[in-house]
LOGULO-97244 format. One record per residue (C-alpha): x, y, z. Coordinates in steps of 0.02 Angstrom, whole numbers, plus 50000, padded with zeros to 5 digits. Layout:
% residues N
XYZ/...
//
This chain:
% residues 307
499835078948710/500575061748669/501405054748828/503245050648828/503875032748831/504645035748996/503175042149094/501705037749205/500355045649311/500425042549499/498785043649600/498985042849790/497995047349943/497175040150102/496135024650099/494325028950059/494695044849959/494125037249791/495795033749706/495205018249619/493655025449550/494535040949489/495895030449405/494685019049320/493815034249245/495415043049195/496195027349117/494655023549020/494555041348954/496395041948906/496795024448847/497715019249002/498055003949116/498165003449300/499594996649407/499084992349578/500095000049721/499144992649867/500234980749965/498784968650003/497914968249839/499404958549764/498854943149866/497734929349796/496134925349889/496074941349994/494744950749896/493374958450000/494484964950142/495674973250017/494254980249915/494954974349748/494284980649589/492814970349526/492874958949373/491834971849283/493134985349321/494554974849267/493624971149105/493364990049074/495234994149108/496704981949113/497464980549288/499154974649337/499904967649499/498264961249567/498214943349631/500014938949582/500684932049747/500204916649849/499584922150017/500964911750104/502364922050021/503174938050074/503024952049945/504224966449983/504284984549933/505824980249825/504824966649741/503414978849710/504624991649635/505364978649511/503644972049457/502884989149441/504354994949335/504104980449219/502254983549209/502475002049165/503694996849031/502474984748956/501034996748962/502045010448880/502774998148754/500974994748698/500705013948671/499575015448823/499605027448970/500115019649134/499275024449297/500075018649458/498715019049595/498725015449780/499035020749959/500525010350014/501775023850042/503315012750061/502915003749895/502745020449806/504335027149886/505265011249827/504635014149651/505045033349649/506695032749746/507295015249740/507795002749874/509514997649921/509844978949898/510194977850085/511084963350179/510324946450183/509234939650317/510134935650484/509044923150572/509954925050738/509674943450742/507884941450693/507574928550822/508304939850959/507224954250901/505654943250901/506034937051074/506264954551135/504654960151057/503814945751146/504604950351314/504454969151318/503224972651169/503354978950995/503174996451053/504824994751137/505714990050976/504845004150882/505425016651011/507205010550987/506985012350799/506225029750823/507735034750929/508955029950790/507965033350638/506395044650673/505955047650493/505835029050448/504985024750614/503645037850579/503355030850407/503185012750452/502145015350608/502225007050779/501254991250727/502244985450575/503184971650654/504034965250495/504754982050447/505234986750621/506204970850641/507014972850467/507534990650501/508344985250666/509134970150583/509894981550445/510504994050573/511344980050672/512164972450519/512714988150429/512895001150574/511755012850472/509925016850471/508695012850333/508485031450301/510385032250271/510295018450141/508745025850061/509635042350033/511005034149935/509875023649829/509355028349648/507735023449567/507565015749400/506235028549360/507295043949403/507305049949227/505415047349198/504115061149173/502925057649317/501335066849351/501025065149540/499235067949596/498635067449775/496785064749809/495945074149956/494295073750051/493655083650190/493975073950354/492165071350398/491765065150220/493265053550227/492725046150392/490955043050324/491645034250173/492795023250277/491385017950391/490215014850247/491585004250156/491884993850312/490034990550329/489954985250148/491454973350171/490584964450314/488934964150221/489814956750069/490534942350166/492204947750244/491974935850390/491494921550272/493024925750165/494184923850313/493384908350376/493564900950201/495454905550197/495794897250361/494764882250316/495824880250159/497354877950273/498034895550268/498904899550432/498374915650517/500184921350514/500094923350324/500684940750272/499004947350205/498094944150366/498954960450421/497814969850309/496494981050386/495034971350456/495704953950443/496594953850611/494934957950694/493944945450596/495164932350649/494794937650832/492974936450795/493094918850729/494084913450882/492654920050987/493624933751068/492534948051003/490814949950919/490524953950741/490034971950781/491564974850882/492644967850739/491834979950622/492004994350744/493854991050776/494144989450590/493425007250565/494565014050701/496095005650627/495655011850447/495425029750512/497115029250595/497875021650440/497155035650329/497955048450449/499615040050433/499495039850248/499175058650238/500695061250347/501765050850229/501115058350066/501205076350126/503085074050128/503115068149947/504085080049827/503115086149677/501405080249727/499945090749676/498385089149780/496605089149711/494945087649792/494105070749750/492775079449645/494055088249532/494065074549400/493905086249255/495335097149316/496445081849341/495965075349168/496465091649093/498095091149183/498485073749124/498075077548942/499205093248948/500675083549023/501965071648944/501515058049071/
//
C-alpha cells in the first residue's frame, strides 16, 4: 500500500536491541530513509561511543540528523522535534518512506506530543540550582523534582543534570511542572499516520549484546577517540561527553581508573540505561512490540499500513 504524505514509521527500543540494523534493512526494502532519534549521534566527532551508522550503511540508505551539531552546542528535544519534522517532510516530499529510529525517549516524546516553548533561561535560578547540586548533590535536586513531578522525574532519571535543572527552573518560573506543560502541548505530527514499532530482546540476550558492543567500541578505539577530542581543544563539559562510555573514558585518561574498569562501568551504565528506556517506552501509546527476529512480520505490517 502506498504510504500517505503525512506518515512515518517509528522504531524504538532499548540500546542494543538491533534497531539500526532492522531499520536499515526495512528502509532498503521499502524505499525509505532514516531519521536519527539518538540524542548523541547528532554531534560531530562522537562516532565510536555513539555507535553511529558506518559510511557503508549511510551509502546504502540515506540518513538524516547525524553529525549536524558542533560538540560545543546544546541540542535540545525541541530542536530535535523541529529538525525531525523537517526531515520527515523532505523525505515524504521526495516520495520516500520515512523511518524515525532511536532510543532517546524525550526526543521521541517531543516529536510525537510536542514541547511547550517554555520560559527563557534564568541564569540566577540556574546558578542557585547548580550551587545546590554542588552542596547537597544532584540526587537531592532529583528527589525534589520527583516530589513535585514524579512522572517527569522518572523519565529523565536521577543523573540527567541538565534536564533536572531545567525542570526545576521552569517550575520556579511558571509555578507549574514540566508534565503540566507537556499535557497542554500539541504536536505538529498529531494528524500523521504513524506506525509505532517497539523492538524487544530477551534480557539475557540484550545483556550479552550490550557487553559485546561495549567491548567492540573499546577495541575500535573509543579511548583514542576521546583523547583526540580533548587534544583538539574540546572541553570535557561539552554536552556529548554525557553519552554512555565517554564519562568513564575521561576518568581513565585522567588516570583515575583503568581501561578495563572504564569498560566494565560502561557496561553497567548501559544496562541501566536500557532498563530505563524500556520503562519509558512501555508507557508509549499505540506502540506494538516485536521480537528482534520478527523482521518479516514487521515488514508485512509496514507494507500493509499507510505509514
